[in-house]
C-alpha positions in Angstrom: -39.2 72.0 1.8 -42.5 74.0 2.9 -43.6 74.0 6.5 -46.6 72.5 6.8 -50.0 72.7 9.3 -52.5 69.9 9.1 -55.9 70.7 9.4 -58.2 67.8 10.5 -57.4 65.0 12.2 -59.6 62.0 10.7 -58.1 59.2 9.2 -56.8 60.5 5.6 -55.0 62.8 7.4 -53.3 60.2 9.0 -52.6 58.6 5.3 -51.4 61.9 4.0 -49.1 62.7 7.2 -47.4 59.6 7.3 -46.8 59.8 3.6 -45.6 63.7 4.1 -43.4 62.4 6.6 -41.7 59.5 4.3 -41.1 62.4 1.9 -39.1 64.5 4.7 -42.0 67.0 4.8 -42.1 69.3 8.1 -44.9 69.6 10.0 -44.5 72.6 12.5 -48.2 72.3 14.0 -52.2 70.7 13.6 -55.3 71.7 14.0 -58.7 69.7 15.8 -62.3 70.0 16.5 -60.7 69.1 20.2 -57.5 69.6 21.9 -58.1 66.6 22.3 -58.4 64.9 19.2 -55.3 67.8 18.1 -53.0 66.2 20.6 -53.6 62.3 20.2 -53.1 62.8 16.5 -49.9 65.0 17.1 -48.2 62.2 19.5 -49.0 59.7 17.1 -46.6 61.6 14.5 -44.4 63.3 16.4 -45.5 67.4 15.5 -44.9 69.8 18.1 -48.0 71.4 18.2 -51.4 70.8 18.6 -54.3 73.4 18.8 -58.2 73.4 18.8 -57.9 77.4 17.6 -57.3 77.7 14.3 -56.1 81.2 14.3 -53.0 79.8 16.6 -52.6 77.6 13.8 -52.7 80.1 11.1 -50.8 82.5 12.6 -47.6 80.3 13.0 -44.5 82.2 11.1 -43.1 78.4 10.5 -46.3 77.8 8.7 -46.1 78.2 5.3 -48.8 75.7 3.8 -51.3 73.8 5.2 -53.2 70.9 4.5 -56.7 71.0 4.9 -59.1 67.6 5.4 -62.7 68.6 7.0 -65.8 67.9 6.0 -66.7 69.0 2.6 -68.9 72.2 3.8 -66.2 73.7 5.4 -63.7 73.6 2.9 -64.2 77.0 1.2 -64.3 78.6 4.5 -61.5 77.5 5.8 -59.4 77.6 2.9 -60.2 81.0 2.7 -59.2 82.1 6.4 -55.8 80.1 5.7 -55.3 82.3 2.1 -56.2 85.0 4.2 -53.5 84.3 7.0 -50.9 84.3 3.8 -50.4 80.2 3.6 -50.7 78.1 0.4 -53.5 75.3 0.5 -53.8 72.3 -0.4 -57.4 71.5 0.3 -58.9 67.5 0.0 -60.9 66.6 -2.6 -64.0 67.9 -3.5 -62.3 71.3 -3.1 -65.8 73.3 -2.7 -69.1 72.1 -2.8 -70.1 74.3 -6.0 -68.0 75.6 -8.9 -68.9 79.0 -8.0 -67.4 78.5 -4.6 -64.2 76.5 -6.2 -63.9 80.0 -8.7 -64.1 82.0 -5.2 -61.0 80.1 -3.9 -59.0 80.3 -6.8 -59.5 84.2 -7.3 -59.0 84.9 -3.6 -55.5 82.9 -4.2 -54.5 84.7 -7.2 -55.1 87.9 -5.2 -53.1 87.0 -2.3 -50.3 85.4 -4.5 -50.5 82.3 -2.9 -50.1 78.2 -4.1 -53.8 76.4 -3.8 -54.9 73.2 -5.6 -57.3 70.1 -5.0 -55.8 67.1 -3.2 -56.5 65.0 -6.3 -53.9 62.5 -5.7 -54.9 60.5 -8.5 -53.4 62.5 -11.2 -49.9 62.5 -9.6 -50.1 58.5 -9.2 -47.2 57.0 -11.3 -49.6 54.6 -13.1 -51.6 57.4 -14.2 -48.5 60.1 -14.7 -47.2 57.1 -17.9 -51.1 56.4 -19.2 -51.9 59.8 -19.6 -48.2 60.4 -21.3 -49.3 57.5 -24.0 -52.6 58.3 -24.4 -51.6 62.2 -25.3 -48.8 61.0 -27.8 -51.5 59.1 -29.6 -51.1 55.4 -28.8 -55.3 54.8 -28.5 -55.5 57.7 -31.4 -58.7 59.4 -30.7 -59.9 58.7 -27.4 -64.2 58.4 -27.8 -65.4 56.5 -24.4 -64.2 56.4 -20.6 -65.8 54.5 -18.2 -65.1 53.9 -14.7 -67.1 53.4 -11.4 -66.3 53.7 -7.6 -69.0 51.6 -4.9 -68.5 50.3 -1.9 -71.5 49.6 0.1 -69.6 51.6 3.4 -68.7 55.1 4.6 -65.0 55.5 4.6 -65.3 58.2 7.1 -68.1 60.1 9.3 -69.6 63.2 7.1 -70.2 61.3 3.5 -73.7 60.7 4.9 -74.7 63.7 6.6 -76.1 66.7 4.5 -75.3 69.1 7.4 -71.7 67.9 7.0 -71.9 68.3 3.0 -72.4 64.9 2.8 -72.4 63.2 -1.0 -71.1 60.2 -2.7 -70.8 61.6 -5.8 -68.4 64.3 -4.7 -66.4 61.8 -2.6 -66.4 58.9 -4.9 -67.2 59.7 -7.9 -65.6 62.5 -8.3 -62.2 60.0 -8.9 -64.3 58.6 -12.2 -65.3 62.4 -13.1 -61.8 63.9 -13.6 -60.6 60.5 -15.2 -63.2 61.4 -18.5 -62.1 65.0 -17.7 -58.9 64.0 -18.4 -59.2 62.8 -22.2 -62.7 64.4 -23.1 -62.9 67.5 -21.5 -65.9 69.6 -20.2 -68.8 67.4 -21.7 -71.5 69.2 -23.8 -74.6 67.3 -22.0 -74.8 66.1 -18.7 -77.7 62.6 -18.2 -77.7 61.3 -14.9 -79.9 59.4 -12.4 -79.4 58.4 -8.8 -80.5 57.9 -5.3 -81.2 61.0 -2.8 -81.8 59.7 0.5 -82.3 62.9 3.7 -80.7 65.3 0.5 -77.6 62.8 0.1 -76.8 61.4 -2.8 -76.1 57.9 -2.1 -75.3 56.4 -5.5 -75.6 57.5 -9.2 -74.3 56.7 -12.9 -74.4 59.4 -15.3 -73.5 59.6 -19.2 -71.3 62.6 -20.0 -71.6 63.7 -24.0 -69.4 65.3 -26.5 -70.5 67.0 -29.8 -67.8 64.9 -31.6 -69.4 61.8 -30.6 -67.3 60.7 -27.6 -68.9 59.4 -24.1 -68.6 58.9 -20.1 -70.0 56.0 -18.6 -69.7 56.1 -14.9 -70.7 55.4 -11.8 -70.4 56.0 -8.1 -72.2 54.4 -4.8 -72.1 54.1 -1.2 -74.2 51.6 -0.8 -73.4 48.7 -3.0 -70.3 47.3 -5.2 -69.7 48.2 -8.3 -67.1 47.5 -10.6 -63.9 48.9 -9.0 -62.0 49.0 -12.4 -62.0 51.8 -15.3 -61.3 51.9 -18.9 -60.0 54.5 -21.7 -61.2 53.6 -25.4 -59.8 54.8 -28.9 -59.8 54.3 -32.2 -56.3 52.4 -32.0 -57.2 49.9 -28.8 -57.8 50.7 -24.9 -56.5 50.3 -21.6 -58.0 49.1 -18.3 -56.9 50.8 -15.4 -57.1 47.6 -12.7 -59.2 47.9 -9.2 -59.3 50.2 -7.6 -58.7 51.9 -10.7 -57.7 55.8 -9.0 -55.0 54.2 -6.1 -53.7 51.1 -7.6 -50.8 50.7 -10.0 -52.0 47.8 -12.5 -52.8 48.3 -16.2 -53.5 46.2 -19.3 -52.9 48.1 -22.5 -55.1 46.6 -25.8 -53.2 48.4 -28.5 -50.5 48.2 -31.2 -50.4 44.6 -32.3 -53.1 42.3 -33.2 -51.6 40.4 -30.6 -51.7 43.2 -28.2 -54.9 44.0 -28.7 -56.8 41.1 -28.4 -54.4 38.0 -26.8 -51.1 39.3 -24.8 -52.1 43.4 -23.7 -49.0 44.8 -22.2 -49.3 45.2 -18.5 -47.7 47.6 -16.4 -47.1 48.0 -13.0 -46.5 50.9 -10.4 -46.4 49.6 -7.2 -47.9 51.9 -4.4 -45.3 53.4 -2.1 -47.0 54.2 1.1 -50.3 55.4 1.2 -50.2 56.7 -2.8 -49.7 60.6 -1.5 -46.1 61.1 -1.8 -45.9 61.5 -5.2 -48.6 64.4 -4.9 -47.1 66.1 -2.0 -43.7 66.5 -3.3 -45.0 67.6 -6.7 -46.8 70.1 -4.3 -43.6 70.9 -2.6 -41.7 71.5 -5.3 -44.5 73.9 -7.3 -44.6 76.2 -4.1 -40.9 76.2 -4.0 -41.1 77.1 -8.0 -43.4 80.0 -7.2 -45.7 78.1 -8.7 -49.5 79.2 -7.5 -51.3 75.9 -9.6 -49.7 73.1 -10.5 -50.1 72.8 -14.0 -51.7 69.0 -13.4 -54.4 69.9 -11.5 -54.8 73.7 -12.1 -57.7 75.6 -11.5 -59.5 76.0 -15.2 -59.3 71.8 -14.4 -60.9 71.9 -10.7 -63.2 74.4 -11.7 -64.3 72.5 -15.0 -64.8 69.2 -13.0 -66.7 70.7 -10.0 -68.6 72.2 -12.7 -69.8 68.8 -14.0 -70.7 67.4 -10.2 -72.4 70.1 -9.9 -74.6 69.7 -12.9 -75.1 65.6 -12.6 -76.4 66.1 -8.9 -78.9 69.2 -10.5 -79.9 66.4 -13.5 -80.2 63.5 -10.4 -82.2 65.9 -8.4 -84.6 67.0 -11.0 -84.9 63.4 -12.2 -86.0 62.6 -8.0 -88.6 65.5 -8.3 
């Protein structure tokens, strides 16, 4: 099991570290913006070493892997520091605020022969693992459409509404439906998006991702209102609905098979969430690193860069429509 260093002391780090402890992860140190924040975080989780000096954390020989959960605009620079220090890296989503930065990170990781992954925990959720397997085995036939939305009228963590911190509701919440669409349809041929931009930050939006085959995805995200928090994947033989909150939940309904299953009594799938839901991802990352992998095949460089490129295209389209 890798020995971890934690970079960032916000609420998401609290939740991830709690799950890391549950899966028997070793945590050797934590960095925070101030010594007081780092010390308080360490005390909450029983971590022996805390510091506000990142080089002190990255220089420790008892840390081989770091988890980064800082404002999005710092992900690239801090991940590069960690890779240059010889550490494996798990970066909170979004891995970067542009596809070019994501490409830079994976190129640096490859050169350093170190593991790098965006912390897209949804991909490792047992519900999503089962659904992806069933859909890829042809249970729905060819997938023709994906829909998904994530909208709540509040900012869960500081920085999501500040342009100086790389604030973006699309990159914070819209990334989940975009990622879902990429799983089943791949990178789109065309993007049509509309949104609300205030002081340089996208606060809400919706997009249609179109494919030459005629398949499409309809997606929405918001930080100023509630949107339906479910999602669906539809194909030639039926559809699957993921109950709210689709990115983190454990319940889905499969409308496929017989006429009865499609229209009257869909199959229910349930995977109760354990802890905060990050455990499966943390175990998968640890196993990949121990096996000598430098990317995880479920969320590798190609996938991550393609998703980031689609996020870039959506924001570009929104900006052009806002002029």
